[in-house]
VEXTITI-751301 format. One record per residue (C-alpha): residue number from 1; residue in one letter; x, y, z. Coordinates in nm, 3 decimals. Layout:
<atoms>
ATOM  nr rest      c1      c2      c3
ATOM NUM    a       X       Y       Z
...
</atoms>
This chain:
<atoms>
ATOM  nr rest      c1      c2      c3
ATOM   1    x   3.595   5.641   3.930
ATOM   2    x   3.778   5.601   4.295
ATOM   3    x   4.012   5.322   4.329
ATOM   4    x   3.819   5.011   4.500
ATOM   5    x   4.022   5.057   4.819
ATOM   6    x   3.927   5.420   4.806
ATOM   7    x   3.560   5.332   4.815
ATOM   8    x   3.607   5.095   5.149
ATOM   9    x   3.744   5.370   5.284
ATOM  10    x   3.437   5.590   5.228
ATOM  11    x   3.206   5.295   5.302
ATOM  12    x   3.363   5.293   5.647
ATOM  13    x   3.368   5.676   5.707
ATOM  14    x   3.008   5.671   5.627
ATOM  15    x   2.922   5.395   5.870
ATOM  16    x   3.159   5.547   6.177
ATOM  17    x   2.980   5.886   6.061
ATOM  18    x   2.632   5.706   6.069
ATOM  19    x   2.736   5.600   6.492
ATOM  20    x   2.815   5.935   6.565
ATOM  21    x   2.485   6.042   6.463
ATOM  22    x   2.290   5.763   6.657
ATOM  23    x   2.062   5.901   6.874
ATOM  24    x   1.880   5.624   7.013
ATOM  25    x   1.918   5.230   7.039
ATOM  26    x   1.682   5.199   6.759
ATOM  27    x   1.901   5.420   6.553
ATOM  28    x   2.255   5.193   6.610
ATOM  29    x   2.016   4.830   6.531
ATOM  30    x   1.909   4.989   6.199
ATOM  31    x   2.285   5.094   6.134
ATOM  32    x   2.385   4.725   6.226
ATOM  33    x   2.121   4.606   6.016
ATOM  34    x   2.192   4.825   5.710
ATOM  35    x   2.560   4.712   5.724
ATOM  36    x   2.418   4.313   5.725
ATOM  37    x   2.290   4.420   5.371
ATOM  38    x   2.533   4.671   5.263
ATOM  39    x   2.577   4.729   4.873
ATOM  40    x   2.958   4.860   4.881
ATOM  41    x   3.269   4.706   4.953
ATOM  42    x   3.379   4.668   5.330
ATOM  43    x   3.685   4.484   5.306
ATOM  44    x   4.006   4.573   5.155
ATOM  45    x   4.260   4.447   4.940
ATOM  46    x   4.567   4.509   5.064
ATOM  47    x   4.789   4.191   4.887
ATOM  48    x   5.026   4.438   4.776
ATOM  49    x   5.100   4.619   5.112
ATOM  50    x   5.104   4.225   5.233
ATOM  51    x   5.393   4.178   4.995
ATOM  52    x   5.556   4.517   5.042
ATOM  53    x   5.539   4.434   5.461
ATOM  54    x   5.655   4.049   5.361
ATOM  55    x   5.988   4.179   5.225
ATOM  56    x   6.063   4.403   5.460
ATOM  57    x   6.038   4.192   5.740
ATOM  58    x   6.222   3.914   5.610
ATOM  59    x   6.501   4.123   5.505
ATOM  60    x   6.504   4.319   5.855
ATOM  61    x   6.474   3.945   6.034
ATOM  62    x   6.764   3.787   5.782
ATOM  63    x   7.038   3.928   5.973
ATOM  64    x   6.899   3.854   6.334
ATOM  65    x   6.878   3.489   6.154
ATOM  66    x   7.197   3.475   6.086
ATOM  67    x   7.305   3.559   6.426
ATOM  68    x   7.136   3.345   6.572
ATOM  69    x   7.288   3.017   6.383
ATOM  70    x   7.101   2.990   6.080
ATOM  71    x   7.282   2.797   5.802
ATOM  72    x   7.185   2.772   5.447
ATOM  73    x   7.283   2.643   5.116
ATOM  74    x   7.593   2.824   4.945
ATOM  75    x   7.345   2.924   4.634
ATOM  76    x   7.082   2.992   4.886
ATOM  77    x   7.354   3.228   5.047
ATOM  78    x   7.488   3.348   4.697
ATOM  79    x   7.069   3.449   4.609
ATOM  80    x   7.038   3.658   4.890
ATOM  81    x   7.350   3.849   4.857
ATOM  82    x   7.249   3.909   4.526
ATOM  83    x   6.926   4.018   4.610
ATOM  84    x   7.068   4.268   4.856
ATOM  85    x   7.337   4.415   4.650
ATOM  86    x   7.106   4.455   4.359
ATOM  87    x   6.827   4.631   4.617
ATOM  88    x   6.971   4.954   4.493
ATOM  89    x   6.815   4.917   4.158
ATOM  90    x   6.446   4.717   4.286
ATOM  91    x   6.418   4.852   4.605
ATOM  92    x   6.358   5.176   4.507
ATOM  93    x   6.079   5.044   4.223
ATOM  94    x   5.910   4.859   4.471
ATOM  95    x   5.898   5.205   4.704
ATOM  96    x   5.763   5.385   4.444
ATOM  97    x   5.478   5.163   4.302
ATOM  98    x   5.373   5.101   4.651
ATOM  99    x   5.343   5.463   4.730
ATOM 100    x   5.153   5.533   4.377
ATOM 101    x   4.910   5.235   4.515
ATOM 102    x   4.910   5.419   4.864
ATOM 103    x   4.776   5.746   4.662
ATOM 104    x   4.527   5.592   4.483
ATOM 105    x   4.394   5.489   4.791
ATOM 106    x   4.341   5.801   4.928
ATOM 107    x   4.206   5.951   4.591
ATOM 108    x   4.478   6.114   4.471
ATOM 109    x   4.559   5.936   4.102
ATOM 110    x   4.814   6.060   3.827
ATOM 111    x   4.666   6.241   3.572
ATOM 112    x   4.742   5.925   3.327
ATOM 113    x   4.451   5.676   3.167
ATOM 114    x   4.428   5.353   3.238
ATOM 115    x   4.430   5.095   3.519
ATOM 116    x   4.617   5.147   3.842
ATOM 117    x   4.863   4.857   3.772
ATOM 118    x   4.925   5.078   3.485
ATOM 119    x   5.040   5.372   3.720
ATOM 120    x   5.203   5.144   3.955
ATOM 121    x   5.439   5.011   3.655
ATOM 122    x   5.543   5.362   3.538
ATOM 123    x   5.644   5.456   3.884
ATOM 124    x   5.835   5.158   3.919
ATOM 125    x   5.996   5.233   3.577
ATOM 126    x   6.100   5.568   3.733
ATOM 127    x   6.207   5.438   4.077
ATOM 128    x   6.468   5.175   3.814
ATOM 129    x   6.558   5.465   3.612
ATOM 130    x   6.710   5.641   3.944
ATOM 131    x   7.036   5.381   3.868
ATOM 132    x   7.074   5.589   3.543
ATOM 133    x   7.223   5.849   3.788
ATOM 134    x   7.611   5.787   3.835
ATOM 135    x   7.577   5.885   4.227
ATOM 136    x   7.255   5.687   4.307
ATOM 137    x   7.458   5.419   4.449
ATOM 138    x   7.661   5.638   4.690
ATOM 139    x   7.323   5.832   4.744
ATOM 140    x   7.151   5.485   4.820
ATOM 141    x   7.428   5.306   5.032
ATOM 142    x   7.691   5.531   5.159
ATOM 143    x   7.465   5.880   5.231
ATOM 144    x   7.144   5.676   5.357
ATOM 145    x   7.169   5.331   5.464
ATOM 146    x   7.555   5.360   5.585
ATOM 147    x   7.476   5.657   5.830
ATOM 148    x   7.153   5.557   5.925
ATOM 149    x   7.402   5.205   6.079
ATOM 150    x   7.619   5.488   6.210
ATOM 151    x   7.354   5.662   6.390
ATOM 152    x   7.261   5.319   6.514
ATOM 153    x   7.595   5.212   6.649
ATOM 154    x   7.598   4.949   6.371
ATOM 155    x   7.860   4.860   6.105
ATOM 156    x   7.745   4.763   5.788
ATOM 157    x   7.526   4.969   5.545
ATOM 158    x   7.341   4.628   5.488
ATOM 159    x   7.259   4.679   5.919
ATOM 160    x   7.133   5.003   5.787
ATOM 161    x   6.874   4.843   5.538
ATOM 162    x   6.784   4.591   5.776
ATOM 163    x   6.675   4.835   6.034
ATOM 164    x   6.532   5.036   5.789
ATOM 165    x   6.308   4.763   5.700
ATOM 166    x   6.241   4.668   6.034
ATOM 167    x   6.036   4.991   6.083
ATOM 168    x   5.918   5.010   5.807
ATOM 169    x   5.787   4.603   5.824
ATOM 170    x   5.630   4.667   6.159
ATOM 171    x   5.456   4.978   6.115
ATOM 172    x   5.288   4.854   5.845
ATOM 173    x   5.205   4.515   6.004
ATOM 174    x   4.992   4.723   6.280
ATOM 175    x   4.880   4.972   5.973
ATOM 176    x   4.716   4.612   5.760
ATOM 177    x   4.589   4.492   6.108
ATOM 178    x   4.417   4.772   6.200
ATOM 179    x   4.252   4.783   5.813
ATOM 180    x   4.194   4.397   5.871
ATOM 181    x   4.017   4.454   6.191
ATOM 182    x   3.851   4.801   6.145
ATOM 183    x   3.514   4.612   6.254
ATOM 184    x   3.577   4.544   6.589
ATOM 185    x   3.683   4.905   6.695
ATOM 186    x   3.362   5.072   6.549
ATOM 187    x   3.174   4.733   6.715
ATOM 188    x   3.293   4.838   7.069
ATOM 189    x   3.184   5.170   7.010
ATOM 190    x   2.857   5.113   6.855
ATOM 191    x   2.790   4.810   7.182
ATOM 192    x   2.961   5.123   7.448
ATOM 193    x   2.673   5.388   7.318
ATOM 194    x   2.441   5.111   7.338
ATOM 195    x   2.501   5.081   7.706
ATOM 196    x   2.470   5.469   7.747
ATOM 197    x   2.139   5.458   7.620
ATOM 198    x   2.030   5.144   7.808
ATOM 199    x   2.171   5.338   8.113
ATOM 200    x   2.022   5.681   8.046
ATOM 201    x   2.377   5.819   8.025
ATOM 202    x   2.468   6.141   7.799
ATOM 203    x   2.799   6.272   7.722
ATOM 204    x   2.905   6.574   7.898
ATOM 205    x   3.132   6.863   7.667
ATOM 206    x   3.424   6.919   7.877
ATOM 207    x   3.798   7.066   7.869
ATOM 208    x   3.985   6.720   8.039
ATOM 209    x   4.253   6.885   8.159
ATOM 210    x   4.079   7.239   8.327
ATOM 211    x   3.820   6.982   8.447
ATOM 212    x   4.071   6.771   8.640
ATOM 213    x   4.271   7.117   8.779
ATOM 214    x   3.889   7.234   8.881
ATOM 215    x   3.832   6.895   9.056
ATOM 216    x   4.134   6.868   9.210
ATOM 217    x   4.073   7.184   9.409
ATOM 218    x   3.792   7.022   9.565
ATOM 219    x   3.902   6.644   9.593
ATOM 220    x   4.254   6.493   9.671
ATOM 221    x   4.149   6.213   9.474
ATOM 222    x   4.269   6.399   9.165
ATOM 223    x   4.593   6.450   9.301
ATOM 224    x   4.761   6.130   9.177
ATOM 225    x   5.067   6.113   8.985
ATOM 226    x   5.345   6.406   8.967
ATOM 227    x   5.280   6.495   8.570
ATOM 228    x   4.917   6.453   8.328
ATOM 229    x   4.585   6.478   8.487
ATOM 230    x   4.283   6.483   8.267
ATOM 231    x   3.942   6.353   8.229
ATOM 232    x   3.910   6.127   7.957
ATOM 233    x   3.527   6.087   7.959
ATOM 234    x   3.232   6.235   8.143
ATOM 235    x   2.859   6.162   8.148
ATOM 236    x   2.573   6.235   8.290
ATOM 237    x   2.261   6.100   8.426
ATOM 238    x   2.001   6.078   8.734
ATOM 239    x   1.963   5.786   8.987
ATOM 240    x   1.605   5.767   9.121
ATOM 241    x   1.600   5.531   9.447
ATOM 242    x   1.351   5.455   9.666
ATOM 243    x   1.398   5.713   9.924
ATOM 244    x   1.635   5.952   9.701
ATOM 245    x   1.662   6.070   9.402
ATOM 246    x   1.983   6.244   9.294
ATOM 247    x   2.180   6.353   8.954
ATOM 248    x   2.531   6.249   8.922
ATOM 249    x   2.835   6.246   8.644
ATOM 250    x   3.009   5.961   8.567
ATOM 251    x   3.433   6.002   8.473
ATOM 252    x   3.689   5.889   8.396
ATOM 253    x   4.044   5.971   8.516
ATOM 254    x   4.347   5.968   8.336
ATOM 255    x   4.707   6.018   8.529
ATOM 256    x   5.055   5.994   8.462
ATOM 257    x   5.355   5.883   8.713
ATOM 258    x   5.655   5.997   8.572
ATOM 259    x   6.005   5.849   8.703
ATOM 260    x   6.344   5.847   8.633
ATOM 261    x   6.495   5.461   8.619
ATOM 262    x   6.891   5.377   8.592
ATOM 263    x   7.021   5.102   8.474
ATOM 264    x   7.420   4.938   8.436
ATOM 265    x   7.470   4.722   8.207
ATOM 266    x   7.780   4.432   8.220
ATOM 267    x   8.040   4.700   8.081
ATOM 268    x   7.954   4.932   8.395
ATOM 269    x   7.757   5.129   8.198
ATOM 270    x   7.519   5.390   8.335
ATOM 271    x   7.226   5.439   8.135
ATOM 272    x   6.893   5.697   8.285
ATOM 273    x   6.602   5.704   8.114
ATOM 274    x   6.232   5.847   8.203
ATOM 275    x   5.969   5.653   8.271
ATOM 276    x   5.619   5.735   8.230
ATOM 277    x   5.340   5.499   8.378
ATOM 278    x   5.011   5.556   8.316
ATOM 279    x   4.695   5.504   8.545
ATOM 280    x   4.305   5.521   8.574
ATOM 281    x   4.051   5.605   8.824
ATOM 282    x   3.691   5.610   8.747
ATOM 283    x   3.396   5.773   8.974
ATOM 284    x   3.054   5.926   9.059
ATOM 285    x   3.015   6.310   9.138
ATOM 286    x   2.753   6.383   9.286
ATOM 287    x   2.588   6.624   9.550
ATOM 288    x   2.570   6.515   9.917
ATOM 289    x   2.397   6.742  10.168
ATOM 290    x   2.463   6.488  10.476
ATOM 291    x   2.881   6.526  10.530
ATOM 292    x   3.141   6.749  10.404
ATOM 293    x   3.533   6.781  10.440
ATOM 294    x   3.590   6.438  10.519
ATOM 295    x   3.719   6.086  10.300
ATOM 296    x   3.661   5.741  10.345
ATOM 297    x   3.907   5.560  10.158
ATOM 298    x   4.053   5.208  10.068
ATOM 299    x   4.323   5.345   9.887
ATOM 300    x   4.614   5.404  10.140
ATOM 301    x   4.880   5.593   9.905
ATOM 302    x   4.672   5.937   9.894
ATOM 303    x   4.749   6.190  10.206
ATOM 304    x   4.429   6.273  10.319
ATOM 305    x   4.282   6.601  10.543
ATOM 306    x   4.183   6.628  10.895
ATOM 307    x   4.195   6.376  11.165
ATOM 308    x   4.230   5.996  11.151
ATOM 309    x   3.875   5.874  11.282
ATOM 310    x   3.840   5.507  11.425
ATOM 311    x   3.539   5.281  11.437
ATOM 312    x   3.453   5.087  11.696
ATOM 313    x   3.493   4.791  11.430
ATOM 314    x   3.851   4.642  11.354
ATOM 315    x   3.688   4.510  11.052
ATOM 316    x   3.587   4.842  10.883
ATOM 317    x   3.930   4.991  11.027
ATOM 318    x   4.121   4.733  10.858
ATOM 319    x   3.947   4.823  10.517
ATOM 320    x   3.929   5.195  10.526
ATOM 321    x   4.105   5.532  10.624
ATOM 322    x   3.893   5.782  10.768
ATOM 323    x   3.959   6.154  10.814
ATOM 324    x   3.773   6.440  10.908
ATOM 325    x   3.790   6.815  10.980
ATOM 326    x   3.518   6.738  11.223
ATOM 327    x   3.527   6.394  11.371
ATOM 328    x   3.156   6.440  11.491
ATOM 329    x   3.055   6.420  11.100
ATOM 330    x   3.225   6.110  11.046
ATOM 331    x   3.103   5.956  11.385
ATOM 332    x   2.737   6.087  11.251
ATOM 333    x   2.784   5.953  10.944
ATOM 334    x   2.921   5.592  10.952
ATOM 335    x   2.659   5.454  11.173
ATOM 336    x   2.687   5.057  11.213
ATOM 337    x   2.476   4.957  10.948
ATOM 338    x   2.684   5.175  10.711
ATOM 339    x   2.994   5.052  10.820
ATOM 340    x   2.888   4.725  10.730
ATOM 341    x   2.762   4.827  10.397
ATOM 342    x   3.039   4.978  10.318
ATOM 343    x   3.289   4.664  10.446
ATOM 344    x   3.109   4.449  10.170
ATOM 345    x   3.149   4.747   9.906
ATOM 346    x   3.515   4.691   9.965
ATOM 347    x   3.529   4.340   9.862
ATOM 348    x   3.339   4.396   9.534
ATOM 349    x   3.505   4.660   9.364
ATOM 350    x   3.925   4.819   9.409
ATOM 351    x   4.034   5.047   9.600
ATOM 352    x   3.692   5.257   9.692
ATOM 353    x   3.736   5.595   9.809
ATOM 354    x   3.423   5.832   9.953
ATOM 355    x   3.547   6.173   9.937
ATOM 356    x   3.322   6.480  10.040
ATOM 357    x   3.416   6.840   9.991
ATOM 358    x   3.384   7.137  10.150
ATOM 359    x   3.066   7.233   9.912
ATOM 360    x   2.869   6.937  10.023
ATOM 361    x   2.991   6.749   9.721
ATOM 362    x   3.063   6.359   9.694
ATOM 363    x   3.345   6.215   9.495
ATOM 364    x   3.361   5.820   9.512
ATOM 365    x   3.625   5.678   9.264
ATOM 366    x   3.724   5.295   9.210
ATOM 367    x   4.028   5.150   9.004
ATOM 368    x   3.750   4.929   8.860
ATOM 369    x   3.625   5.055   8.492
ATOM 370    x   3.249   5.154   8.570
ATOM 371    x   3.190   5.120   8.154
ATOM 372    x   3.396   4.792   8.117
ATOM 373    x   3.147   4.574   7.882
ATOM 374    x   3.216   4.287   7.678
ATOM 375    x   3.004   4.188   7.354
ATOM 376    x   2.971   3.853   7.204
ATOM 377    x   2.910   3.964   6.848
ATOM 378    x   3.026   4.223   6.605
ATOM 379    x   2.994   4.413   6.280
ATOM 380    x   3.146   4.094   6.140
ATOM 381    x   2.795   3.916   6.238
ATOM 382    x   2.608   4.183   6.182
ATOM 383    x   2.252   4.019   6.243
ATOM 384    x   2.339   3.829   6.569
ATOM 385    x   2.493   4.168   6.677
ATOM 386    x   2.185   4.349   6.577
ATOM 387    x   1.983   4.140   6.828
ATOM 388    x   2.278   4.200   7.086
ATOM 389    x   2.186   4.525   7.086
ATOM 390    x   1.846   4.476   7.130
ATOM 391    x   1.842   4.384   7.473
ATOM 392    x   1.956   4.545   7.784
ATOM 393    x   2.311   4.597   7.884
ATOM 394    x   2.331   4.634   8.249
ATOM 395    x   2.661   4.798   8.408
ATOM 396    x   2.700   4.599   8.671
ATOM 397    x   2.955   4.761   8.883
ATOM 398    x   2.831   5.159   8.799
ATOM 399    x   2.448   5.016   8.995
ATOM 400    x   2.650   4.863   9.268
ATOM 401    x   2.831   5.281   9.286
ATOM 402    x   2.515   5.389   9.259
ATOM 403    x   2.301   5.164   9.500
ATOM 404    x   2.582   5.237   9.833
ATOM 405    x   2.551   5.597   9.776
ATOM 406    x   2.200   5.566   9.770
ATOM 407    x   2.248   5.330  10.083
ATOM 408    x   2.477   5.578  10.240
ATOM 409    x   2.253   5.882  10.198
ATOM 410    x   1.941   5.695  10.322
ATOM 411    x   2.095   5.602  10.650
ATOM 412    x   2.242   5.948  10.675
ATOM 413    x   1.921   6.122  10.581
ATOM 414    x   1.756   5.869  10.912
ATOM 415    x   2.093   5.991  11.138
ATOM 416    x   1.991   6.334  11.107
ATOM 417    x   1.659   6.330  11.145
ATOM 418    x   1.713   6.089  11.487
ATOM 419    x   1.973   6.414  11.567
ATOM 420    x   1.720   6.647  11.481
</atoms>
């Protein structure tokens, strides 16, 4: 029979699989309804892990508290020193009991009958029996904790013990938080998937780094950063406007700027470290037959191809830098009506860039997350969450992007007809 926490893990995994398999909004709503009336356990019993985490953080923070001037009665100090000294005995017991519990939660149990607490007690006894080995205190204090302290530039084995527990305690704290808050992350995924269904967006298979390199060959928009460049997500859909219909792809682009940072401390010691800053851009890719090899950019940090084109509108020139291989292309595209709409658009989204490739493709990119949506409810309140999912989630910023593309197409089409 599976341990309680192992059952919880299995039940959560089944729900995640159902989310992945959902093909429509109705599937997601039905899934949330099933969670509302779920028969098996969905909440972990982690009191033992919380105890272990609390003990670890206590012994990690105690030296810091004393450094900051914490004063305790003599008998308390005596108890703390004894607890630290006898940790050679009780700490292996606590660790082995916790590891046993963790293995049980993963469905891997010792071949010994009886309750889980019996097996944990047995392994705790094994931890205690380590003290029967004459060299154990040396291995414990000198070989491990003193070596760890020396590696960190600290003086005492007890400092190594504190550092060890600090790492363990912080890692467990984040792990426990994730187990407790699993509904939040899964609710976000369900809500995003519902929004994709509502807006007819379909995921497209792709190779992130390869696709970014291919797009870089056509658009300078993807020539950002000096380290990693990758497409993190890609969706496709069709926009039906009053005049034009077009297929488009919605993407999320991730790039990294690597830099060297040098600092000097009070003693004049200089330290150099490498810092990697992560950035994201979001946008649309589509065919655009009315212009090529030009850019209209509100982001002035990227060098663009072609000659600089200046409009008669000072307001437009303040908001955009226009470059084109053929200035007539820019003049034909940027009618006063188009410039007016682009000027308004620059105030709605951050750092928009319209880049037209030599192949007649348009990349419209912004800093705003086009799939940023906020839910009110989640799996912690399945009934209300199902009702929320039943509504329509509008991706307002994406809609603004599509509308400006359609407007530019509409006016460009008129310009071409007029010139013909």
